[in-house]
C-alpha positions in Angstrom: -7.9 -129.8 -5.4 -8.4 -127.4 -8.4 -7.1 -125.4 -10.6 -6.9 -122.0 -11.3 -9.5 -122.2 -14.4 -11.9 -123.6 -12.4 -12.1 -121.2 -9.5 -12.6 -118.8 -11.6 -15.0 -120.4 -13.8 -16.9 -120.8 -10.3 -16.9 -117.0 -10.2 -18.2 -116.2 -13.1 -21.4 -118.5 -12.7 -22.3 -117.3 -9.4 -25.1 -114.9 -8.5 -24.5 -110.8 -9.8 -25.0 -109.0 -5.9 -21.3 -107.0 -6.3 -21.7 -103.6 -6.4 -19.1 -100.5 -7.2 -19.8 -97.2 -8.3 -23.5 -97.3 -7.8 -23.9 -100.4 -10.5 -23.6 -104.4 -10.3 -19.8 -105.3 -11.5 -19.0 -109.5 -12.6 -17.0 -110.6 -10.1 -14.0 -110.7 -12.7 -14.2 -107.3 -13.0 -10.2 -105.4 -13.8 -10.2 -103.8 -10.7 -10.8 -107.8 -8.7 -8.2 -109.0 -11.2 -5.3 -108.4 -8.9 -6.6 -110.5 -5.8 -8.1 -112.8 -8.2 -4.3 -113.6 -9.3 -3.2 -114.0 -5.2 -5.9 -116.3 -4.8 -4.7 -117.9 -7.8 -1.2 -117.8 -6.5 -2.3 -120.0 -3.5 -3.6 -122.9 -5.6 -1.0 -123.1 -8.1 1.7 -123.2 -5.3 -1.1 -126.1 -3.7 -0.6 -128.0 -7.3 3.0 -127.8 -7.3 4.5 -130.8 -6.3 8.0 -128.6 -5.2 5.5 -127.3 -2.5 3.7 -130.0 -1.4 5.0 -130.5 2.2 4.0 -126.5 3.0 1.0 -126.3 0.6 -1.3 -129.4 0.9 -2.0 -131.2 4.1 -4.4 -134.9 4.8 -8.1 -134.0 5.8 -8.3 -135.7 9.4 -12.0 -136.0 7.6 -11.5 -137.9 4.0 -8.0 -138.7 4.5 -7.7 -136.5 1.4 -4.8 -134.4 0.2 -6.4 -131.0 0.3 -5.2 -127.1 0.2 -3.4 -126.5 3.5 -6.2 -123.6 3.3 -8.9 -125.1 4.0 -7.6 -127.2 7.2 -8.1 -127.5 10.3 -5.1 -128.1 12.6 -4.4 -131.3 14.0 -1.1 -131.2 15.5 1.9 -128.5 16.2 3.4 -129.0 13.5 0.2 -127.8 11.3 0.1 -124.4 13.2 4.1 -123.9 12.0 3.5 -125.0 8.8 0.9 -122.3 8.2 3.1 -119.5 9.9 5.7 -120.8 7.8 3.9 -121.1 4.4 1.6 -117.6 4.9 5.2 -115.8 5.0 6.6 -117.5 1.7 3.4 -116.4 -0.2 3.2 -113.0 1.0 6.8 -112.7 0.4 5.6 -114.4 -2.9 2.9 -111.8 -3.8 4.8 -108.4 -2.0 2.0 -108.3 0.5 -1.6 -109.9 2.1 -2.7 -113.4 0.4 -5.8 -112.7 1.3 -6.4 -116.5 2.3 -6.2 -116.4 5.8 -9.1 -115.0 6.9 -10.6 -118.5 6.1 -8.5 -120.8 7.4 -8.7 -118.7 10.9 -12.4 -118.9 11.0 -12.5 -122.7 10.5 -10.7 -123.7 12.8 -12.0 -121.1 15.6 -15.2 -122.9 14.9 -14.0 -126.8 14.9 -13.1 -125.4 18.6 -15.9 -123.3 19.7 -18.6 -125.6 17.6 -17.1 -128.5 20.0 -17.4 -126.4 23.0 -20.7 -125.9 23.3 -21.9 -128.7 22.3 -20.2 -130.1 25.1 -21.9 -127.8 27.1 -25.2 -127.6 26.5 -26.0 -131.0 24.3 -25.6 -129.0 20.7 -24.8 -130.6 17.5 -23.1 -128.1 15.7 -20.0 -129.5 15.7 -21.3 -132.3 13.2 -22.9 -129.4 11.3 -19.8 -127.8 10.8 -18.0 -131.0 10.5 -20.3 -131.7 7.1 -20.1 -128.3 5.8 -15.9 -128.6 6.6 -15.9 -131.7 4.7 -17.9 -129.9 1.5 -15.2 -127.1 1.8 -12.1 -129.1 1.7 -14.0 -131.5 -0.7 -14.1 -128.5 -3.4 -11.5 -127.0 -2.7 -13.5 -123.6 -2.0 -12.0 -119.8 -1.2 -13.6 -118.6 2.3 -14.3 -115.1 3.3 -14.9 -113.9 7.1 -17.3 -111.7 8.3 -16.8 -110.6 11.7 -16.9 -107.2 12.2 -20.4 -105.4 12.1 -20.7 -101.5 12.0 -21.2 -101.5 15.7 -23.6 -98.5 15.8 -23.1 -96.4 19.1 -20.2 -98.2 20.5 -21.1 -97.1 24.1 -23.9 -99.4 23.6 -24.3 -103.5 23.3 -25.7 -105.1 20.2 -29.1 -104.7 22.2 -29.1 -100.9 23.4 -28.9 -99.6 19.9 -31.2 -97.8 18.5 -30.9 -99.7 15.7 -30.8 -103.5 15.9 -29.6 -104.5 12.7 -26.2 -102.4 13.2 -24.9 -105.6 14.6 -26.0 -108.7 12.3 -28.7 -111.1 14.1 -31.1 -113.6 14.0 -34.7 -112.0 13.2 -36.5 -115.5 12.7 -36.2 -119.2 13.3 -37.8 -121.5 10.9 -37.8 -124.9 11.0 -35.7 -125.4 7.7 -33.4 -122.4 9.0 -32.9 -119.0 10.0 -33.4 -115.7 9.0 -30.2 -112.8 9.5 -30.7 -109.6 9.2 -27.5 -106.9 9.4 -24.3 -106.0 7.7 -20.7 -106.2 8.2 -18.0 -104.5 7.4 -14.5 -104.0 6.8 -14.7 -107.8 5.4 -12.0 -108.7 2.3 -12.0 -111.0 -0.4 -15.5 -111.1 -0.8 -16.8 -110.5 -4.1 -13.7 -113.3 -5.5 -14.9 -116.0 -2.2 -16.9 -118.7 -2.4 -17.9 -118.4 0.7 -18.9 -115.9 3.6 -18.3 -117.4 6.9 -19.7 -114.9 9.5 -19.0 -114.7 13.3 -19.4 -112.6 16.7 -17.2 -109.3 16.8 -17.9 -109.1 20.6 -18.5 -110.6 24.0 -22.3 -111.0 24.7 -25.0 -110.9 27.4 -27.5 -112.9 27.8 -29.7 -110.1 26.2 -27.6 -110.4 23.3 -28.5 -113.7 22.8 -29.9 -112.6 19.1 -27.1 -111.9 18.0 -25.4 -114.8 19.2 -24.6 -116.5 15.6 -22.3 -118.5 13.2 -22.9 -119.5 9.9 -21.3 -120.2 7.2 -23.2 -118.7 3.5 -22.4 -118.7 -0.4 -21.4 -115.3 -1.2 -23.8 -115.1 -4.0 -26.9 -116.4 -1.6 -30.3 -114.1 -2.1 -30.6 -111.7 0.3 -26.4 -110.7 0.9 -25.3 -107.6 -1.2 -21.3 -106.6 -1.7 -20.8 -103.3 -1.6 -16.9 -102.8 -2.6 -14.1 -101.0 -2.6 -10.8 -101.8 -4.5 -7.7 -100.3 -4.5 -4.5 -101.6 -6.3 -1.4 -100.7 -7.0 -0.7 -97.8 -9.5 -1.3 -100.0 -13.7 2.1 -100.4 -15.6 2.0 -99.4 -18.9 5.4 -100.6 -20.1 7.5 -101.4 -17.3 5.6 -104.9 -16.6 6.3 -108.0 -14.8 6.5 -106.1 -11.2 4.3 -107.5 -8.8 1.4 -105.4 -7.3 -0.6 -105.5 -4.2 -4.5 -104.9 -4.1 -6.9 -104.7 -1.6 -10.7 -105.4 -1.8 -12.8 -104.0 0.8 -17.4 -104.7 1.7 -20.3 -104.0 3.6 -21.5 -107.7 4.0 -25.1 -106.8 3.4 -27.2 -109.2 5.3 -31.2 -108.4 3.8 -33.5 -110.8 5.6 -31.6 -114.0 4.1 -32.1 -117.3 5.3 -29.7 -119.6 6.5 -30.3 -123.3 6.2 -29.9 -125.2 10.0 -27.6 -127.4 8.3 -25.0 -124.4 7.7 -25.9 -122.3 11.4 -23.1 -123.2 13.4 -23.9 -120.6 16.6 -27.5 -119.3 17.4 -28.5 -118.1 20.7 -25.5 -119.3 23.0 -24.3 -116.1 23.8 -21.4 -116.7 25.9 -20.3 -118.9 22.8 -20.5 -115.9 21.0 -18.1 -114.1 22.8 -15.9 -117.0 22.9 -15.6 -117.8 18.7 -15.1 -113.6 18.3 -11.7 -114.4 20.5 -11.2 -117.4 18.5 -11.2 -116.2 15.6 -9.5 -113.2 16.5 -6.6 -115.4 18.5 -5.9 -117.7 15.0 -5.9 -114.2 12.4 -3.0 -112.6 15.0 -1.2 -116.3 14.7 -2.0 -115.5 10.3 -0.7 -112.2 11.1 3.1 -114.1 12.6 3.7 -115.2 9.1 2.3 -112.8 7.2 3.8 -109.0 9.3 7.2 -110.6 8.9 6.8 -110.9 5.5 5.5 -107.3 4.6 8.8 -106.6 6.7 10.9 -108.7 4.6 9.3 -106.3 1.8 10.2 -103.2 2.9 13.6 -104.3 4.4 14.7 -105.2 1.1 13.0 -101.9 -0.5 15.3 -100.2 2.5 18.4 -101.7 1.8 18.5 -101.5 -2.2 17.5 -97.6 -2.1 20.8 -97.1 0.2 22.4 -99.1 -2.1 21.7 -97.1 -5.2 21.9 -93.8 -3.6 25.5 -95.0 -2.4 24.7 -94.9 1.4 24.2 -98.5 2.3 27.5 -98.7 4.5 26.4 -95.3 6.6 25.6 -96.1 10.3 21.9 -94.9 10.2 20.8 -96.9 6.8 22.8 -100.4 9.1 20.6 -98.9 12.7 17.4 -98.7 10.2 17.4 -102.3 8.4 18.3 -104.0 12.2 15.3 -102.7 13.2 13.3 -103.9 10.7 15.0 -107.8 11.4 14.1 -106.9 14.8 10.6 -106.6 14.1 10.4 -109.4 11.6 12.2 -112.1 13.6 10.7 -111.3 17.2 7.0 -111.5 15.5 7.9 -114.8 13.8 9.6 -116.4 16.5 6.4 -115.5 18.6 4.8 -117.0 16.2 6.9 -120.0 16.6 6.7 -119.8 20.2 3.1 -119.6 19.9 2.0 -123.0 17.7 4.9 -125.0 20.3 3.4 -124.2 23.2 -0.3 -124.6 21.6 -2.9 -126.7 23.5 -4.9 -129.3 21.9 -8.8 -128.5 22.2 -11.8 -131.1 22.9 -12.0 -131.3 19.4 -8.7 -132.2 18.0 -7.9 -129.0 17.4 -4.9 -127.7 18.7 -5.0 -123.6 19.4 -2.0 -121.1 19.4 -0.6 -120.0 23.1 -2.9 -116.6 23.4 0.4 -114.5 25.1 3.0 -115.1 22.5 -0.1 -114.5 19.8 -0.7 -110.7 20.9 2.3 -110.1 21.7 3.5 -110.7 18.2 0.4 -109.2 16.9 1.0 -106.1 19.0 4.3 -105.7 17.9 3.9 -105.4 14.8 1.0 -103.3 14.9 2.9 -100.5 16.7 6.4 -100.7 14.9 4.5 -100.7 11.1 4.2 -97.0 11.3 8.2 -96.6 11.8 8.9 -99.3 8.9 7.1 -96.8 6.5 9.3 -94.1 7.7 12.7 -95.4 7.9 11.9 -96.8 4.4 10.7 -93.1 3.3 13.6 -91.3 4.6 15.9 -93.5 2.9 13.8 -93.4 0.0 14.1 -89.6 0.0 11.1 -87.1 -1.6 11.1 -89.0 -5.5 8.4 -91.5 -4.6 6.3 -88.5 -4.0 7.2 -86.7 -7.8 8.2 -89.7 -9.6 7.1 -88.2 -13.1 4.3 -90.5 -14.5 5.6 -93.8 -16.4 5.2 -93.0 -20.3 7.3 -89.7 -19.7 10.6 -92.2 -19.0 9.4 -93.7 -22.7 8.8 -90.0 -24.5 11.0 -89.8 -27.4 11.4 -86.0 -26.2 11.9 -86.1 -22.4 13.1 -89.8 -21.5 16.4 -89.5 -22.0 17.0 -86.6 -20.4 14.7 -88.8 -17.6 17.4 -91.6 -17.5 19.9 -89.0 -17.2 18.6 -87.2 -14.3 17.5 -90.0 -12.6 21.0 -91.6 -12.3 22.5 -92.0 -8.6 25.1 -95.3 -9.0 27.0 -95.4 -12.2 27.1 -99.1 -12.0 23.2 -99.5 -11.6 21.3 -98.9 -15.0 18.6 -95.7 -15.3 16.1 -98.7 -15.9 16.5 -100.6 -12.7 16.8 -97.4 -10.5 13.9 -96.2 -12.2 11.7 -99.7 -11.1 12.8 -99.1 -7.6 11.8 -96.3 -7.5 8.0 -96.8 -9.2 7.7 -99.3 -6.6 9.2 -97.4 -3.9 6.5 -94.9 -5.3 3.3 -97.5 -4.8 4.4 -98.6 -1.4 5.3 -95.1 0.0 2.8 -92.8 -2.0 0.4 -94.7 -3.6 -4.2 -95.3 -2.6 -3.0 -98.9 -2.0 0.0 -97.5 0.1 -2.2 -96.0 2.5 -4.9 -98.3 2.2 -1.6 -101.2 3.7 -0.8 -99.4 6.3 -4.2 -98.5 8.0 -5.2 -102.3 7.8 -1.4 -103.6 9.0 -1.8 -101.6 12.3 -6.3 -102.4 13.0 -6.1 -106.0 10.6 -7.0 -109.2 13.0 -7.3 -106.1 16.0 -6.0 -103.2 16.6 -3.0 -103.1 19.6 -5.4 -101.9 22.4 -7.3 -105.5 21.4 -3.9 -107.4 21.9 -2.8 -105.5 25.2 -6.1 -106.6 26.5 -5.8 -110.0 25.2 -2.3 -110.2 26.7 -3.7 -109.2 29.7 -6.0 -111.4 30.2 -4.3 -114.7 29.7 -1.0 -113.6 31.2 -0.2 -114.5 34.9 0.2 -111.4 36.8 -0.3 -113.7 40.1 2.5 -115.2 39.7 4.7 -112.0 39.1 3.7 -110.7 42.4 3.9 -113.7 43.9 7.5 -113.2 43.1 7.9 -110.6 43.8 6.7 -110.9 47.5 9.3 -114.4 47.6 12.2 -112.2 46.0 11.1 -109.1 49.2 10.9 -111.6 52.0 6.8 -110.9 52.2 4.6 -114.1 53.3 1.3 -113.7 53.7 
């Protein structure tokens, strides 16, 4: 497994293809460093012996010890460890840990490439395993590019006025394929080693050119990364706090060449839709780890501001904290159930139960804004009107601000200031807004979880139960 410095050195060696603000920027641009530090946490913890059971696994390909983020789940225990690891790391950084897309995409490919080979006699699975061994051996970081720009949402890919609004194959050659199109909302790409591309929806025979999956270096020729970066406000004096950062891209493929050994699906339209659903399933399972961690962070802030305001024993405060607990542990518990009820795919990879996964992700999504609302209610208006940090340390205004921010006399003015600075970042910053929208839609909007629930749940069995209880005999 590589070190943080090796990871950063690799980023600095990559071809410049990241655009922000209308110009090329380096992969170690200061606006990316928060995200790079998040990835670094996953590397550091992977190398720390005290976390080895949680953070590492034994490769089923080579038998070597690898970072769990490069592992393909070989058991129920692997799924449970991934969920536990995700919650642990997301608590550590205060939010998204950035590497779930990579592990979720590799696991989805492990399942679907084998199923496609069994149905069509293709050799995608062996290609994938060879690439996976390279991925594990070099301890790489992957982004997954799934969401196409889609164009007219009422039309299928082949019906679009512009065929490039979904990523598709434009040419097949002896040595590989040429792809064109764009994916958007794609996180972490400027500081990832690889981009894994999978379809975004169910496909028909006429959409066969859009049934394409592959892995490509993030700096490959013909790939442009048009990027926006958001982070919590820079701390100039009160340093040491954890800040959250989000970097998202349009990943644009301009007649990009992909060698056959990195192509894992090409034209098998039924399996394109299956791969889209399988990635979503694994990614929603990751949410059963990260979303409870987000609830933990919000809950901690809510409890602390109630204590600082002297209202921690109030009935409405206890009710709100109970709501946080109910959401966090319901989502986490459903994630555990989905692992315990997992099935073993033909490839040997374990697949979490779709009903429990989608129930968990649905409750995480529909309760997210309520969790932020409760925190805003308990925090009052100060997070929105807090003066700049420098004013608290100005000789003229600092003593006054420290005097008038006081609530509980047992808590220092500095600590109360620190808390409200955190609350301001959580509730009122650009990053706070991004986190809320991302928490609602990342991994699929709540309506998609409802569709997933109804597709997997046996309603007919419940109807038969009702008939039995009513004495109805067909």
